[in-house]
N, CA, C and O atoms as a MOPAC input file, in Angstrom:
PM7 MOZYME 1SCF
protein

 N      0.70700 1   -87.00700 1    36.79500 1
 C      1.76900 1   -88.02000 1    36.44000 1
 C      2.98200 1   -87.90700 1    38.20700 1
 O      4.02300 1   -87.27300 1    38.37900 1
 N      2.14400 1   -88.89200 1    39.25400 1
 C      3.03400 1   -88.88400 1    40.25700 1
 C      4.58500 1   -89.55700 1    39.40700 1
 O      4.57700 1   -90.11700 1    38.31100 1
 N      5.96600 1   -89.27100 1    40.37600 1
 C      6.71700 1   -90.15900 1    39.66100 1
 C      6.78300 1   -91.00900 1    40.91600 1
 O      6.18600 1   -90.48100 1    41.85400 1
 N      7.34600 1   -92.18400 1    41.19700 1
 C      7.52800 1   -93.18000 1    41.80000 1
 C      9.11300 1   -92.94800 1    42.15900 1
 O      9.98900 1   -93.16800 1    41.32300 1
 N      9.35300 1   -92.54900 1    43.29600 1
 C     10.81800 1   -92.53100 1    43.86300 1
 C     11.12700 1   -93.25900 1    45.68200 1
 O     11.85000 1   -92.94100 1    46.62500 1
 N     10.19800 1   -94.25600 1    45.43400 1
 C     10.14100 1   -94.82400 1    47.09600 1
 C     11.51600 1   -95.40400 1    47.64900 1
 O     11.70100 1   -95.94000 1    48.74100 1
 N     12.33900 1   -95.19300 1    46.73900 1
 C     13.85600 1   -96.03900 1    47.10800 1
 C     14.65600 1   -94.47300 1    47.46200 1
 O     15.87600 1   -94.61700 1    47.54900 1
 N     14.35500 1   -93.56900 1    47.59600 1
 C     15.12200 1   -92.39300 1    48.02200 1
 C     14.24000 1   -91.97400 1    49.57400 1
 O     13.10400 1   -92.10700 1    50.03000 1
 N     15.73400 1   -91.32900 1    50.05600 1
 C     15.06700 1   -91.00700 1    52.56500 1
 C     13.68800 1   -90.00300 1    51.36700 1
 O     13.57700 1   -89.82300 1    50.15400 1
 N     12.96300 1   -89.63100 1    52.50400 1
 C     12.35800 1   -88.91200 1    52.31300 1
 C     10.75000 1   -89.04000 1    51.26100 1
 O      9.64300 1   -88.63700 1    51.61500 1
 N     11.00900 1   -89.54500 1    50.27700 1
 C      9.90600 1   -90.37600 1    49.28000 1
 C      9.12500 1   -88.70500 1    48.74700 1
 O      7.95800 1   -88.33300 1    48.63100 1
 N     10.69100 1   -87.93000 1    48.49500 1
 C     10.14800 1   -86.66200 1    47.58200 1
 C      9.15100 1   -87.38700 1    46.23600 1
 O      9.53800 1   -88.43800 1    45.72400 1
 N      7.88600 1   -86.71800 1    45.76100 1
 C      6.95400 1   -86.62700 1    44.47400 1
 C      6.99100 1   -85.47100 1    44.12600 1
 O      6.56800 1   -84.47000 1    44.70500 1
 N      7.88300 1   -85.65900 1    42.44600 1
 C      8.04100 1   -84.75100 1    41.55900 1
 C      6.43800 1   -84.95200 1    40.95000 1
 O      5.92900 1   -86.07300 1    40.96000 1
 N      5.83000 1   -83.96700 1    40.51600 1
 C      4.42100 1   -84.04000 1    39.70000 1
 C      4.88400 1   -83.47500 1    37.98500 1
 O      5.66100 1   -82.55000 1    37.74500 1
 N      4.26900 1   -84.19500 1    37.12000 1
 C      4.52400 1   -83.66500 1    35.77100 1
 C      4.12800 1   -81.93800 1    35.76200 1
 O      4.82300 1   -81.19100 1    35.07300 1
 N      3.59700 1   -81.68400 1    36.13400 1
 C      3.31300 1   -80.33200 1    36.32400 1
 C      3.86400 1   -79.64100 1    36.66400 1
 O      3.79800 1   -78.55700 1    36.08500 1
 N      4.89400 1   -79.80100 1    37.97000 1
 C      5.72300 1   -78.72100 1    38.88900 1
 C      7.29600 1   -78.94000 1    37.98200 1
 O      8.12600 1   -78.03600 1    38.07900 1
 N      7.64900 1   -80.31500 1    37.02900 1
 C      8.52200 1   -80.09300 1    36.04300 1
 C      8.48300 1   -78.76000 1    35.04500 1
 O      9.37000 1   -77.90700 1    34.99500 1
 N      6.92900 1   -78.77500 1    34.05200 1
 C      6.66200 1   -78.50300 1    33.67900 1
 C      6.69000 1   -76.81200 1    34.20800 1
 O      6.72400 1   -75.96200 1    33.31900 1
 N      6.67800 1   -76.45600 1    35.35900 1
 C      6.08800 1   -75.17700 1    35.75100 1
 C      7.67500 1   -74.37300 1    35.93800 1
 O      7.93800 1   -73.17700 1    35.82100 1
 N      8.50400 1   -75.43900 1    36.24300 1
 C      9.96600 1   -75.65700 1    36.45400 1
 C     10.24500 1   -74.89000 1    35.43100 1
 O     10.26500 1   -73.66300 1    35.33000 1
 N     10.54300 1   -76.06200 1    34.38300 1
 C     10.52700 1   -75.59900 1    32.96600 1
 C      9.59200 1   -74.01800 1    32.57200 1
 O      9.45700 1   -73.29100 1    31.58700 1
 N      9.38500 1   -74.03400 1    33.17100 1
 C      8.60800 1   -72.75900 1    32.09300 1
 C      9.24400 1   -71.49500 1    33.11700 1
 O      9.57400 1   -70.47100 1    32.51900 1
 N      9.40400 1   -71.51400 1    34.41100 1
 C     10.29800 1   -70.22900 1    35.12400 1
 C     11.51400 1   -70.06200 1    34.47300 1
 O     11.92100 1   -68.93000 1    34.21100 1
 N     12.30800 1   -71.32900 1    34.10500 1
 C     13.28200 1   -70.91500 1    34.04400 1
 C     13.10700 1   -71.19200 1    31.82000 1
 O     13.44200 1   -72.22900 1    31.24800 1
 N     12.75400 1   -70.43400 1    31.39800 1
 C     12.57900 1   -70.34800 1    30.04700 1
 C     13.24600 1   -71.37900 1    29.50200 1
 O     14.19100 1   -71.08200 1    28.77100 1
 N     12.87700 1   -73.06600 1    29.75200 1
 C     13.67200 1   -74.29000 1    29.14200 1
 C     12.33900 1   -74.91400 1    28.57800 1
 O     11.34900 1   -75.19900 1    29.25200 1
 N     12.49300 1   -75.07300 1    27.22500 1
 C     11.35900 1   -76.09600 1    26.48600 1
 C     11.93900 1   -77.41100 1    27.37200 1
 O     13.13900 1   -77.65700 1    27.49700 1
 N     11.00000 1   -78.09400 1    27.87800 1
 C     11.38000 1   -80.34800 1    28.80600 1
 C     10.29600 1   -80.80000 1    27.10800 1
 O      9.18400 1   -80.54600 1    26.64400 1
 N     11.74100 1   -81.71200 1    26.67500 1
 C     10.33300 1   -82.17500 1    26.13000 1
 C      9.87300 1   -83.54900 1    26.28800 1
 O     10.60700 1   -84.37300 1    26.83400 1
 N      8.92300 1   -83.80500 1    25.93100 1
 C      8.47100 1   -85.26900 1    26.72100 1
 C      9.51800 1   -86.39300 1    27.00400 1
 O      9.45300 1   -87.16400 1    27.96200 1
 N     10.78300 1   -86.38500 1    25.76100 1
 C     11.69100 1   -87.54300 1    26.20900 1
 C     12.84800 1   -86.67200 1    26.96300 1
 O     14.05700 1   -86.88500 1    27.05800 1
 N     12.31400 1   -85.98000 1    27.29000 1
 C     13.62100 1   -85.29500 1    28.52600 1
 C     13.02300 1   -85.54500 1    30.21900 1
 O     13.92200 1   -85.60100 1    31.05800 1
 N     11.97100 1   -85.65300 1    30.59800 1
 C     10.68200 1   -85.71900 1    31.09800 1
 C     11.58000 1   -86.63700 1    32.32000 1
 O     11.94500 1   -86.03700 1    33.33100 1
 N     11.86500 1   -87.95800 1    32.16600 1
 C     11.90800 1   -89.19300 1    32.94200 1
 C     13.32400 1   -88.69700 1    33.52200 1
 O     13.50500 1   -89.02200 1    34.69500 1
 N     14.05400 1   -88.18500 1    33.09300 1
 C     16.08700 1   -88.18200 1    32.47900 1
 C     16.13100 1   -87.37600 1    33.92900 1
 O     16.81500 1   -87.66300 1    34.91100 1
 N     14.78100 1   -85.79900 1    33.69600 1
 C     14.95800 1   -84.33000 1    34.76300 1
 C     14.00600 1   -84.75900 1    36.05700 1
 O     13.92400 1   -84.54400 1    37.26600 1
 N     13.49800 1   -85.33000 1    35.25600 1
 C     13.44000 1   -85.77800 1    37.30900 1
 C     13.59000 1   -86.97700 1    38.21200 1
 O     12.84600 1   -87.24500 1    39.15500 1
 N     14.82000 1   -87.78500 1    37.74300 1
 C     15.73900 1   -88.35100 1    38.06000 1
 C     16.55900 1   -87.44100 1    38.71600 1
 O     16.82300 1   -87.59800 1    39.90800 1
 N     17.02900 1   -86.42400 1    38.01500 1
 C     18.12900 1   -85.77500 1    38.20000 1
 C     17.42500 1   -84.81900 1    39.66400 1
 O     17.86700 1   -84.73000 1    40.80900 1
 N     16.57000 1   -84.39800 1    39.23100 1
 C     16.13400 1   -83.13100 1    40.02800 1
 C     15.61900 1   -84.01200 1    41.57200 1
 O     15.47800 1   -83.40600 1    42.63400 1
 N     15.41700 1   -85.34200 1    41.44000 1
 C     15.01500 1   -85.51400 1    42.71600 1
 C     16.17900 1   -86.39700 1    43.17600 1
 O     15.83900 1   -86.93500 1    44.23000 1
 N     17.58900 1   -86.81500 1    42.76200 1
 C     18.64200 1   -86.66800 1    43.47200 1
 C     18.79400 1   -85.08100 1    43.57400 1
 O     17.57900 1   -85.14700 1    43.38500 1
 N     18.94000 1   -84.39600 1    43.63100 1
 C     19.18300 1   -83.26300 1    44.20700 1
 C     18.39000 1   -83.14000 1    45.28900 1
 O     18.88200 1   -82.94100 1    46.40000 1
 N     17.10000 1   -83.24200 1    45.09800 1
 C     16.50800 1   -82.60600 1    46.58800 1
 C     16.62500 1   -84.07300 1    47.40100 1
 O     16.65800 1   -83.93300 1    48.62300 1
 N     16.67400 1   -85.06300 1    47.05200 1
 C     17.23900 1   -86.56200 1    47.98900 1
 C     18.66100 1   -85.61100 1    48.84500 1
 O     18.58100 1   -85.39100 1    50.05300 1
 N     20.05500 1   -85.06500 1    47.90400 1
 C     21.01000 1   -84.69700 1    48.38200 1
 C     20.67300 1   -83.50700 1    49.65600 1
 O     21.26100 1   -83.48500 1    50.73800 1
 N     19.43100 1   -82.41400 1    49.16400 1
 C     19.43500 1   -81.33600 1    50.11100 1
 C     18.69300 1   -81.72600 1    51.35200 1
 O     18.54600 1   -81.01500 1    52.34600 1
 N     18.21800 1   -83.00900 1    51.16200 1
 C     17.25000 1   -83.73500 1    52.78700 1
 C     18.77000 1   -83.98200 1    52.95600 1
 O     19.29800 1   -83.24000 1    53.78500 1
 N     19.59900 1   -84.89200 1    52.32700 1
 C     20.54700 1   -85.26900 1    53.45500 1
 C     21.60200 1   -84.11800 1    54.54600 1
 O     22.29300 1   -84.35000 1    55.53800 1
 N     21.32900 1   -82.98000 1    53.85600 1
 C     22.05800 1   -81.87100 1    54.01700 1
 C     21.35000 1   -81.17700 1    55.68200 1
 O     21.80100 1   -81.21500 1    56.82700 1
 N     20.05400 1   -80.57300 1    55.08700 1
 C     19.12600 1   -81.01700 1    56.18900 1
 C     19.59300 1   -81.95700 1    57.38700 1
 O     19.90100 1   -81.09400 1    58.21000 1
 N     19.67700 1   -82.36600 1    57.59400 1
 C     20.31100 1   -84.12900 1    58.79800 1
 C     21.28100 1   -83.63200 1    59.17200 1
 O     21.42800 1   -83.93900 1    60.35500 1
 N     22.50500 1   -82.66300 1    58.63200 1
 C     23.56100 1   -82.86000 1    59.03900 1
 C     23.87900 1   -81.87700 1    60.51100 1
 O     23.47800 1   -80.71300 1    60.55000 1
 N     24.58900 1   -82.46200 1    61.61000 1
 C     24.79400 1   -81.76900 1    62.47200 1
 C     25.19500 1   -80.19400 1    62.65200 1
 O     26.41500 1   -80.17100 1    62.81400 1
 N     24.63300 1   -78.79800 1    62.69100 1
 C     25.38400 1   -77.98800 1    62.66700 1
 C     25.36000 1   -77.07700 1    63.80800 1
 O     25.91900 1   -75.98500 1    63.70500 1
 N     24.76800 1   -77.41900 1    64.88700 1
 C     24.32100 1   -76.13000 1    66.40900 1
 C     25.82000 1   -75.59400 1    66.65800 1
 O     26.00400 1   -74.44200 1    67.05000 1
 N     26.61900 1   -76.26400 1    66.47400 1
 C     28.02100 1   -76.18200 1    66.86900 1
 C     29.51700 1   -75.37800 1    65.95300 1
 O     30.65900 1   -75.03300 1    66.25600 1
 N     28.55800 1   -75.37200 1    64.60000 1
 C     28.98500 1   -75.00500 1    63.66200 1
 C     28.97400 1   -72.93500 1    63.14600 1
 O     28.12600 1   -72.61500 1    62.31300 1
 N     29.57800 1   -72.20700 1    63.50600 1
 C     29.36000 1   -71.02600 1    63.08900 1
 C     29.50000 1   -70.71800 1    61.93700 1
 O     30.37800 1   -71.34800 1    61.34800 1
 N     28.64900 1   -69.53700 1    61.04200 1
 C     28.53300 1   -69.20700 1    59.73000 1
 C     29.86400 1   -68.69100 1    59.59000 1
 O     30.63200 1   -68.22100 1    60.42900 1
 N     30.00300 1   -68.91900 1    58.07200 1
 C     31.39500 1   -68.40300 1    57.97700 1
 C     31.09400 1   -68.10800 1    56.17000 1
 O     30.22100 1   -68.76400 1    55.60200 1
 N     31.81300 1   -67.20700 1    55.51400 1
 C     32.02200 1   -66.11800 1    54.39900 1
 C     32.72400 1   -66.93600 1    53.44400 1
 O     32.41600 1   -66.98300 1    52.25300 1
 N     33.84800 1   -67.70400 1    54.07000 1
 C     34.84000 1   -68.26800 1    53.19300 1
 C     35.49400 1   -69.56600 1    54.00100 1
 O     35.93200 1   -69.56100 1    55.15200 1
 N     35.44500 1   -70.45800 1    53.25200 1
 C     35.60100 1   -71.67700 1    53.73300 1
 C     37.38100 1   -72.08400 1    54.33000 1
 O     37.63100 1   -73.18900 1    54.81100 1
 N     38.25100 1   -71.19200 1    54.20800 1
 C     39.52700 1   -70.91700 1    54.53800 1
 C     39.45200 1   -70.30000 1    55.31900 1
 O     38.33700 1   -69.80400 1    55.48100 1
 N     40.56900 1   -69.90900 1    56.32700 1
 C     40.33700 1   -68.38800 1    57.54100 1
 C     41.34100 1   -67.50300 1    57.05100 1
 O     42.53800 1   -67.52600 1    57.34000 1
 N     40.75900 1   -66.73900 1    56.29900 1
 C     41.63300 1   -65.72300 1    55.14100 1
 C     40.44200 1   -64.46000 1    54.97400 1
 O     39.21200 1   -64.44700 1    54.93300 1
 N     41.52500 1   -63.42000 1    54.90400 1
 C     40.45200 1   -61.62000 1    55.14900 1
 C     41.13800 1   -62.07900 1    53.34700 1
 O     42.03200 1   -62.73800 1    52.81500 1
 N     39.48500 1   -60.81200 1    52.86300 1
 C     39.57100 1   -60.93000 1    51.72900 1
 C     39.95700 1   -58.93100 1    51.39400 1
 O     39.52900 1   -57.84600 1    51.78800 1
 N     40.83900 1   -59.37900 1    50.59500 1
 C     41.83800 1   -58.00200 1    50.29900 1
 C     41.17600 1   -57.08400 1    49.19500 1
 O     40.82200 1   -57.18600 1    48.02000 1
 N     41.19600 1   -56.21300 1    50.11200 1
 C     40.05000 1   -55.00700 1    48.96500 1
 C     40.79400 1   -53.63300 1    48.36600 1
 O     41.58500 1   -52.92500 1    48.99000 1
 N     40.48700 1   -53.50800 1    47.45300 1
 C     40.69600 1   -52.53800 1    46.86400 1
 C     40.41200 1   -50.89800 1    47.33000 1
 O     39.36600 1   -50.67600 1    47.94000 1
 N     41.13700 1   -50.01300 1    47.10500 1
 C     40.56700 1   -48.51800 1    47.33200 1
 C     39.70700 1   -47.93100 1    46.68700 1
 O     39.98100 1   -47.74400 1    45.50100 1
 N     38.23500 1   -47.37500 1    47.24900 1
 C     36.93400 1   -47.17800 1    46.99000 1
 C     37.62900 1   -45.87200 1    45.98800 1
 O     38.02500 1   -44.94500 1    46.69500 1
 N     37.76600 1   -45.72700 1    45.00100 1
 C     38.18600 1   -44.84700 1    44.18800 1
 C     37.82800 1   -45.00300 1    42.35400 1
 O     37.95900 1   -46.04000 1    41.70300 1
 N     37.38800 1   -43.73800 1    41.85800 1
 C     37.18700 1   -43.48200 1    40.56200 1
 C     38.36300 1   -43.53000 1    40.01300 1
 O     39.28000 1   -42.72800 1    40.19500 1
 N     38.36000 1   -45.34000 1    38.70100 1
 C     39.52500 1   -44.96400 1    38.05900 1
 C     39.08600 1   -44.53400 1    36.49900 1
 O     39.81300 1   -44.08300 1    35.61300 1
 N     37.77600 1   -44.80100 1    36.46400 1
 C     37.43200 1   -44.52800 1    34.91900 1
 C     36.66600 1   -43.30400 1    35.39100 1
 O     36.26000 1   -42.94600 1    36.49600 1
 N     36.57000 1   -42.43100 1    33.33500 1
 C     35.94500 1   -40.99300 1    33.16900 1
 C     34.41600 1   -41.50000 1    33.24800 1
 O     34.08200 1   -42.62700 1    33.61400 1
 N     33.42500 1   -40.32600 1    32.78400 1
 C     31.93300 1   -40.50400 1    32.72500 1
 C     31.72900 1   -40.67600 1    31.59800 1
 O     31.63300 1   -39.67000 1    30.89400 1
 N     31.61300 1   -41.72400 1    31.11200 1
 C     31.16500 1   -41.92400 1    29.17600 1
 C     30.41500 1   -42.36300 1    29.02400 1
 O     30.55300 1   -43.44700 1    28.45700 1
 N     28.66900 1   -41.81900 1    29.46800 1
 C     27.79400 1   -41.98700 1    29.58600 1
 C     26.92300 1   -41.01600 1    28.17600 1
 O     26.02300 1   -41.50400 1    27.49300 1
 N     27.46400 1   -39.61700 1    28.01300 1
 C     27.51200 1   -39.80500 1    26.43200 1
 C     27.25000 1   -40.17500 1    25.21300 1
 O     26.29800 1   -40.17100 1    24.43200 1
 N     28.94800 1   -40.67400 1    25.27700 1
 C     29.20200 1   -41.30700 1    24.35600 1
 C     28.35900 1   -42.65900 1    24.89200 1
 O     27.15700 1   -42.40800 1    24.80400 1
 N     28.58200 1   -43.93600 1    25.39000 1
 C     27.42400 1   -44.58400 1    25.21600 1
 C     26.19500 1   -44.48800 1    24.82300 1
 O     25.65200 1   -45.42500 1    24.23900 1
 N     25.38000 1   -42.99000 1    25.16400 1
 C     24.29600 1   -43.36000 1    24.44300 1
 C     24.04700 1   -42.29700 1    23.33100 1
 O     22.99800 1   -41.65300 1    23.33500 1
 N     24.93200 1   -42.12100 1    22.45200 1
 C     24.67400 1   -41.23800 1    21.34200 1
 C     24.96300 1   -43.05900 1    20.08900 1
 O     25.41600 1   -42.98500 1    18.94700 1
 N     24.49300 1   -44.58900 1    20.86500 1
 C     24.52100 1   -45.53100 1    20.25200 1
 C     22.87500 1   -45.85700 1    20.13500 1
 O     22.49100 1   -46.89800 1    19.60300 1
 N     21.90500 1   -44.82500 1    20.70600 1
 C     20.64900 1   -45.63800 1    21.09000 1
 C     20.18400 1   -44.36800 1    20.62400 1
 O     20.72000 1   -43.26400 1    20.72400 1
 N     18.66200 1   -44.83800 1    19.88400 1
 C     17.93200 1   -43.41700 1    19.75500 1
 C     16.39300 1   -42.91100 1    20.83000 1
 O     15.43700 1   -42.20000 1    20.51600 1
 N     16.60600 1   -43.40700 1    21.73600 1
 C     15.37700 1   -43.11800 1    22.74700 1
 C     16.09300 1   -43.16200 1    24.23300 1
 O     16.02700 1   -44.05800 1    25.07400 1
 N     16.75500 1   -41.98200 1    24.28200 1
 C     17.19700 1   -41.16500 1    25.59900 1
 C     16.45400 1   -40.28300 1    26.27400 1
 O     15.64300 1   -39.77900 1    25.49700 1
 N     16.34200 1   -39.81400 1    27.48300 1
 C     15.82100 1   -38.98900 1    27.98000 1
 C     16.49400 1   -38.39400 1    29.46900 1
 O     17.07300 1   -39.00300 1    30.36900 1
 N     16.22600 1   -37.24500 1    29.34600 1
 C     17.40200 1   -37.14000 1    31.21000 1
 C     18.36000 1   -37.75900 1    31.27000 1
 O     18.65300 1   -38.06700 1    32.42500 1
 N     19.07900 1   -38.13300 1    30.45400 1
 C     20.57900 1   -39.52300 1    30.65600 1
 C     20.11500 1   -40.26500 1    30.87200 1
 O     20.79500 1   -40.89800 1    31.67900 1
 N     18.51800 1   -41.12600 1    30.51400 1
 C     18.18800 1   -42.43900 1    31.22600 1
 C     17.73300 1   -42.77100 1    29.20700 1
 O     17.41700 1   -42.06000 1    28.25300 1
 N     18.01600 1   -44.59000 1    29.50600 1
 C     17.68500 1   -45.11400 1    28.63300 1
 C     16.08900 1   -45.16500 1    28.53100 1
 O     15.38800 1   -45.12000 1    29.54200 1
 N     15.64300 1   -45.24900 1    27.43100 1
 C     13.94600 1   -45.85400 1    27.52600 1
 C     14.15400 1   -46.50900 1    26.60100 1
 O     14.87700 1   -46.49100 1    25.60400 1
 N     13.07200 1   -47.40300 1    27.25700 1
 C     12.90100 1   -49.16600 1    26.73700 1
 C     11.26300 1   -49.42600 1    26.82100 1
 O     10.48700 1   -48.92100 1    27.63200 1
 N     10.92700 1   -50.45100 1    25.64200 1
 C      9.93100 1   -50.98500 1    25.54000 1
 C      9.69100 1   -51.51100 1    26.64200 1
 O     10.50500 1   -52.03200 1    27.40400 1
 N      7.77500 1   -51.31700 1    26.86400 1
 C      7.78000 1   -51.81100 1    28.54900 1
 C      7.32000 1   -53.63700 1    28.20600 1
 O      6.54200 1   -53.91200 1    27.29300 1
 N      7.83700 1   -54.52300 1    28.94200 1
 C      8.37100 1   -55.86700 1    29.10900 1
 C      7.40800 1   -56.24100 1    29.93600 1
 O      7.07500 1   -57.41600 1    29.78400 1
 N      6.79200 1   -55.60200 1    30.83300 1
 C      5.51300 1   -56.27000 1    32.01100 1
 C      4.45900 1   -55.42100 1    31.94900 1
 O      4.39900 1   -54.28100 1    32.40800 1
 N      3.50900 1   -56.12000 1    31.27500 1
 C      2.35600 1   -55.56900 1    31.81300 1
 C      1.66400 1   -55.63800 1    33.55300 1
 O      0.60600 1   -55.06900 1    33.82000 1

């Protein structure tokens, strides 16, 4: 099922399967009644990204911040004491100061 969006530049076409895969990856349950609205919103986002691709940026230097400011940094020093033994008393499985957790990925 393709979504017809010929009114947008680039004619981006989202398929129902793509929306479902995005929902799965984002761990979202997408109800059938939400698909059309979601397609419209994602299409608008993709159309905006396409507009950004057309922006002339050859003469623009990359920047870390939009304002010409210097980041104030604090001194790199330890300010807290090591309390891992205290925290590890809250769990039942610890080995060599590491938390043991169940395997999640096969």
